Structures are given as C-alpha cells and as structure tokens.
C-alpha positions as CSV (number, residue, x, y, z in Angstrom):
1,M,-0.1,0.1,0.0
2,H,3.0,2.4,0.8
3,Y,4.2,1.9,-2.7
4,L,1.1,2.7,-4.4
5,K,1.2,6.1,-2.5
6,I,4.5,6.7,-3.7
7,I,3.6,5.9,-7.4
8,F,0.4,8.2,-6.9
9,S,2.4,10.9,-5.7
10,A,4.9,10.7,-8.4
11,L,2.0,10.6,-10.9
12,V,0.4,13.6,-9.6
13,A,3.7,15.4,-9.5
14,C,4.4,14.5,-13.3
15,L,1.0,15.7,-14.3
16,V,1.1,19.2,-12.2
17,L,4.9,19.7,-13.6
18,S,4.3,18.9,-16.9
19,T,1.7,21.5,-17.2
20,A,3.5,24.0,-15.4
21,A,6.5,23.5,-17.6
22,L,4.5,24.7,-20.5
23,S,2.8,27.5,-18.9
24,Q,3.6,31.0,-20.1
25,S,4.0,32.2,-16.6
26,T,6.7,29.5,-15.8
27,G,10.0,31.3,-14.6
28,S,9.3,34.7,-15.9
29,K,11.2,36.7,-13.3
30,G,11.1,33.9,-10.8
31,V,7.4,33.7,-11.0
32,F,5.7,30.4,-11.9
33,T,2.4,28.8,-11.7
34,I,1.4,25.6,-10.0
35,H,-1.4,23.8,-11.8
36,N,-3.4,20.7,-10.5
37,N,-4.1,19.3,-13.9
38,T,-5.9,16.2,-12.7
39,K,-9.6,15.3,-12.5
40,N,-9.9,13.7,-9.0
41,N,-6.8,14.4,-7.0
42,I,-6.3,17.6,-4.6
43,V,-2.7,18.8,-4.0
44,T,-2.0,19.4,-0.4
45,G,1.7,20.3,-0.5
46,F,4.4,22.0,-2.9
47,Y,8.0,21.7,-1.8
48,T,11.2,22.7,-3.2
49,N,14.9,21.4,-2.4
50,D,18.0,23.4,-3.5
51,G,20.3,20.7,-2.2
52,K,19.8,22.3,1.5
53,G,17.0,20.4,2.5
54,W,13.1,20.5,1.7
55,S,11.3,23.9,2.1
56,E,8.1,24.5,4.2
57,N,4.9,24.0,2.1
58,W,4.6,26.7,-0.6
59,L,0.7,26.6,-0.7
60,S,-1.5,28.2,1.9
61,E,-4.5,26.3,0.6
62,Q,-5.0,23.0,-1.2
63,L,-5.6,22.8,-4.9
64,K,-8.6,21.3,-6.0
65,P,-8.6,19.8,-9.5
66,K,-8.2,22.3,-12.4
67,E,-6.9,25.1,-9.9
68,T,-3.9,27.1,-9.9
69,A,-1.5,28.9,-7.7
70,D,1.1,31.5,-8.2
71,A,4.5,31.2,-6.5
72,K,7.7,33.4,-6.9
73,F,11.4,32.5,-6.1
74,S,13.0,35.4,-4.2
75,A,16.7,34.8,-5.4
76,Q,17.6,38.1,-7.1
77,T,20.2,36.8,-9.7
78,G,21.4,33.6,-11.5
79,S,19.4,30.6,-12.5
80,C,18.4,28.0,-9.9
81,E,18.3,24.3,-9.9
82,Q,15.4,23.1,-7.6
83,K,13.9,19.3,-7.0
84,L,10.2,19.6,-6.5
85,Q,8.0,17.4,-4.7
86,I,4.2,17.6,-4.7
87,G,1.6,15.8,-2.1
C-alpha cells in the first residue's frame, strides 16, 4: 500500500509539473504557476529542495482539480536548480 502512495504521488507530480513546464508564466522573473491538472486529486503540498533540504509547504491552501496557484522564487540573480515534490 505504501508503494502505491509513492507511485500515486509521483504521477500527480508529473501531471502538475508537465503542465507547469508549458505555462507562459513559468519562470518569468522567478514567478511560476502550479497547476493541478488532474480530475480527482487534491494537491496538499508543494515543496522545493535546492540541495540544502526541503522547504516549507509553498501552498497556503489546497489545490482542487483544475485550480492553480502562483509562486515566486526570491533569489535576485542567476538560474536556480530545484527538486520539486508535490503531495
């Protein structure tokens, strides 16, 4: 059962991130949009890791199917490399 949750989380992450990667607002001046591009899943958390550990949850509210949330990185310069985790 635990493996099914991991697989499910990975699937949701792929669906959300694949849509976000195609979004017009992704990355512009550090601003990006998180999309819940699913029919039946609620996104409860969005986390980033720059190699120093996982962030706090970026979401203040859950994202129901087809909802979006805007977020912004605060770094002033340079490109960034982040691992993402969606729950």
